[in-house]
C-alpha positions in Angstrom: -161.2 -109.9 -65.8 -158.8 -107.0 -65.3 -160.8 -104.4 -63.1 -158.6 -101.7 -64.2 -160.6 -101.6 -67.6 -162.9 -98.9 -68.3 -161.2 -97.0 -64.8 -160.1 -93.1 -64.9 -158.8 -91.5 -62.1 -158.9 -87.4 -62.1 -158.9 -84.7 -59.7 -162.3 -83.9 -58.3 -164.0 -80.8 -59.6 -166.8 -78.3 -57.9 -169.3 -80.3 -59.9 -168.2 -83.5 -58.3 -168.9 -82.2 -54.6 -172.3 -83.5 -53.9 -172.0 -86.8 -55.4 -168.7 -87.3 -53.6 -170.1 -86.4 -50.3 -173.2 -88.7 -50.9 -170.7 -91.5 -52.0 -168.6 -90.8 -48.6 -171.8 -90.8 -46.7 -172.9 -94.1 -48.2 -169.6 -95.7 -47.5 -169.4 -95.0 -43.8 -172.9 -94.8 -42.7 -173.1 -96.8 -39.4 -169.5 -98.3 -39.7 -167.6 -96.9 -37.1 -170.6 -95.0 -35.2 -174.1 -94.6 -35.7 -174.4 -92.3 -38.7 -171.0 -90.8 -39.8 -169.3 -87.9 -39.9 -167.1 -88.4 -42.7 -168.8 -86.7 -45.5 -168.9 -83.5 -43.5 -165.1 -83.4 -42.8 -164.7 -83.5 -46.4 -167.3 -80.9 -47.2 -165.7 -78.6 -44.5 -162.1 -79.6 -45.4 -162.0 -78.3 -48.9 -161.8 -74.6 -47.7 -158.7 -75.5 -45.0 -155.1 -74.3 -45.7 -154.0 -78.0 -45.3 -156.3 -79.4 -48.0 -154.4 -80.4 -51.1 -157.0 -80.1 -54.4 -154.5 -82.0 -56.6 -155.0 -84.9 -54.3 -158.7 -84.9 -53.9 -159.0 -87.7 -56.5 -161.9 -89.5 -58.0 -162.3 -93.2 -59.4 -164.6 -93.5 -62.3 -165.9 -96.7 -63.9 -167.6 -96.2 -67.3 -168.0 -92.6 -66.2 -169.7 -93.0 -62.8 -167.7 -92.1 -59.6 -167.3 -95.1 -57.6 -164.6 -93.9 -55.1 -162.7 -91.0 -53.8 -159.9 -90.1 -51.6 -158.8 -86.9 -50.1 -155.3 -85.6 -48.9 -153.9 -83.2 -46.3 -150.4 -81.4 -45.3 -149.8 -82.4 -41.7 -146.6 -82.5 -39.7 -144.8 -84.5 -36.9 -143.5 -82.4 -34.0 -139.8 -83.8 -33.3 -138.8 -84.6 -30.0 -136.1 -82.1 -29.0 -133.4 -84.7 -28.4 -133.6 -85.4 -31.8 -133.5 -82.2 -33.6 -129.6 -82.9 -34.7 -129.9 -82.8 -38.4 -133.2 -81.3 -38.8 -133.7 -77.7 -39.8 -137.2 -77.3 -38.5 -139.0 -79.1 -35.3 -142.1 -79.3 -37.4 -141.4 -82.1 -40.1 -143.9 -81.7 -42.9 -145.8 -84.7 -44.4 -148.8 -85.8 -45.5 -152.1 -87.4 -44.2 -155.1 -88.9 -46.1 -158.7 -89.7 -45.5 -161.6 -90.4 -45.9 -161.2 -92.6 -48.6 -164.5 -94.1 -49.8 -165.6 -96.9 -52.2 -169.4 -97.4 -53.2 -170.8 -100.0 -50.7 -171.6 -102.7 -53.1 -168.0 -102.6 -54.8 -166.0 -102.6 -51.6 -163.7 -105.4 -51.1 -162.9 -105.6 -54.6 -159.7 -103.8 -55.1 -160.8 -100.5 -56.5 -159.5 -98.7 -53.1 -156.2 -100.0 -53.5 -156.2 -99.0 -57.2 -157.0 -95.3 -56.1 -154.7 -95.2 -52.9 -151.6 -96.9 -54.9 -152.1 -94.0 -57.8 -152.5 -90.9 -55.1 -149.6 -92.1 -53.2 -147.3 -91.9 -56.1 -148.5 -88.6 -56.9 -148.2 -87.3 -53.3 -144.3 -88.5 -53.4 -144.0 -86.7 -56.8 -145.5 -83.5 -54.7 -142.8 -83.9 -52.0 -144.5 -85.8 -49.4 -141.6 -87.6 -47.9 -144.0 -90.0 -45.6 -147.7 -90.5 -45.1 -149.3 -90.9 -41.6 -153.1 -92.0 -41.0 -155.3 -94.2 -38.9 -156.7 -97.4 -40.5 -156.5 -101.2 -40.2 -153.1 -102.7 -40.9 -154.7 -105.9 -42.5 -155.7 -103.5 -45.6 -153.2 -100.7 -45.5 -150.5 -103.1 -44.9 -150.8 -104.2 -48.5 -150.1 -100.6 -49.6 -146.8 -100.6 -47.5 -147.7 -99.0 -44.3 -146.4 -100.2 -41.0 -147.5 -99.3 -37.5 -146.2 -95.6 -36.8 -144.5 -96.3 -33.4 -142.0 -98.7 -35.5 -140.7 -95.6 -37.0 -140.5 -93.5 -34.0 -143.6 -91.7 -34.1 -146.4 -91.6 -31.4 -149.9 -90.6 -32.1 -151.0 -87.6 -30.0 -154.7 -88.8 -29.4 -153.6 -92.2 -27.9 -153.0 -91.9 -24.0 -151.1 -95.0 -24.2 -148.7 -93.9 -27.0 -148.7 -97.2 -28.9 -151.7 -97.1 -31.1 -151.8 -100.1 -33.3 -154.1 -98.6 -35.9 -151.8 -95.5 -36.4 -150.0 -96.1 -39.4 -147.2 -94.7 -41.7 -145.5 -95.1 -44.8 -142.3 -93.8 -46.4 -142.6 -92.3 -49.8 -138.9 -91.4 -49.7 -136.5 -94.2 -48.4 -134.7 -93.1 -45.3 -137.4 -90.0 -44.6 -138.0 -91.2 -41.0 -134.3 -92.1 -40.2 -133.5 -90.6 -37.0 -137.1 -89.2 -36.3 -138.7 -89.3 -32.7 -142.0 -87.5 -32.6 -145.6 -86.9 -32.3 -148.2 -86.6 -34.9 -151.5 -85.1 -34.2 -154.5 -84.7 -36.8 -155.1 -81.7 -38.6 -158.0 -79.7 -36.9 -160.2 -80.1 -39.8 -160.8 -83.7 -39.1 -162.9 -82.9 -35.7 -166.3 -82.3 -36.4 -169.3 -82.5 -34.1 -172.2 -84.9 -34.4 -174.7 -82.2 -34.1 -173.4 -79.9 -36.6 -173.2 -82.9 -39.1 -176.9 -83.7 -38.2 -178.0 -79.8 -38.9 -175.9 -80.3 -42.3 -177.5 -83.6 -43.3 -181.1 -82.2 -42.4 -180.5 -79.2 -44.8 -180.5 -81.6 -47.8 -183.3 -84.1 -46.8 -186.0 -84.3 -49.4 -183.5 -82.6 -51.6 -180.4 -84.2 -52.2 -179.1 -86.3 -49.1 -181.6 -89.0 -48.4 -182.5 -89.5 -44.8 -180.8 -92.8 -43.3 -181.6 -94.3 -40.0 -178.6 -94.3 -37.5 -178.1 -97.7 -35.9 -175.8 -99.1 -33.0 -173.9 -102.1 -34.3 -171.5 -104.6 -33.2 -167.9 -103.7 -33.8 -168.4 -99.8 -34.0 -165.8 -97.8 -32.2 -168.1 -94.9 -30.8 
């Protein structure tokens, strides 16, 4: 069966905010840490200047939201010794995340359908490349490679060779001659305490309470 049948991709609206945040919370709960932060990042990021509303996209199946992705403007700080040929030391590009798929529908191709569509739109909006943190086994299927292979280092990696820091050229040759450092936009950094307080404001109303569990394979 063609899973693309009965699917619609559209821009998120304010009426979708809670459903999308709850979807994101469900998708990331106890995955990388006990609980999660991603839904609160999304909640706050919509008011930030880096947020790209046109690339806050939902995937619907038969009218029900089953996946979401968010994009933001970001930049690479170029090394001083490679500035020749560049008009600005800050090379503007994009990042994305969180990308969320309803837990019972994960690993069925829906995330790739949404991301491939979003990457095409990002290219149309002028992004020469996309950088993000993720698993190369999945994102390699969407054309991502390790960022260090393109001369871009991750600022938050002390060794400078983070295998999870990935990049994809949307414009061929965009990264030719580039050497520099990437740092995530500040909006991606939120505290666990603030996230817990955010969740509690909705308990018994919208967000259901969930149990935080320490599980094998978590990063934090």
